C-alpha positions, 0 to 999 in steps of 0.5 A: 700759602698764596702771596697776600693771603694775610691781607685778604684775611684782614679785608675779609675780617672787615666785611665780617665786622660790617655784616655783624652790624647788618651791613651787606654792601660796604663802600670802599671808603668804609672799608679803608677807614675800618682797615686803617682804624683796626689794623696795625699798619693800615692800608693805602687806597691803591693797595686795597683796590688792587686786592678787591679787584684781584680776589674772587671772593670780593664782588663789586656790587655797584658804582654810585654817584652822589645826587648833585655832585660828581662824587662816586663811590663803589660798593663791595660785598663778600660773596654773592649779593641780591639785587633787592639789597641795591635798592637800599643804597639808592634810597640814601641819595645815590644814583647808579653810574654802572652796574656790576655783574 
């Protein structure tokens, strides 16, 4: 078993929980909040970011900036995503900072 396999499984469970609520693109802060609420020890932001970047099953959809502020948020998906789903994020007051593949 690879190092960090259990942690990756916890993150995958978070994505599955959001998919059951019909949310395909999850923001970093939503993931962190879900993990801190639903796991015994929670997870720090740097650790979560490292696992999201390292694991190939997690795909960074986009980094968006809140309209009228400098607040940015990255949105992640479990596996592939469709480009049409990104338009829903823009409707909620977010602008594209940079696109991810």
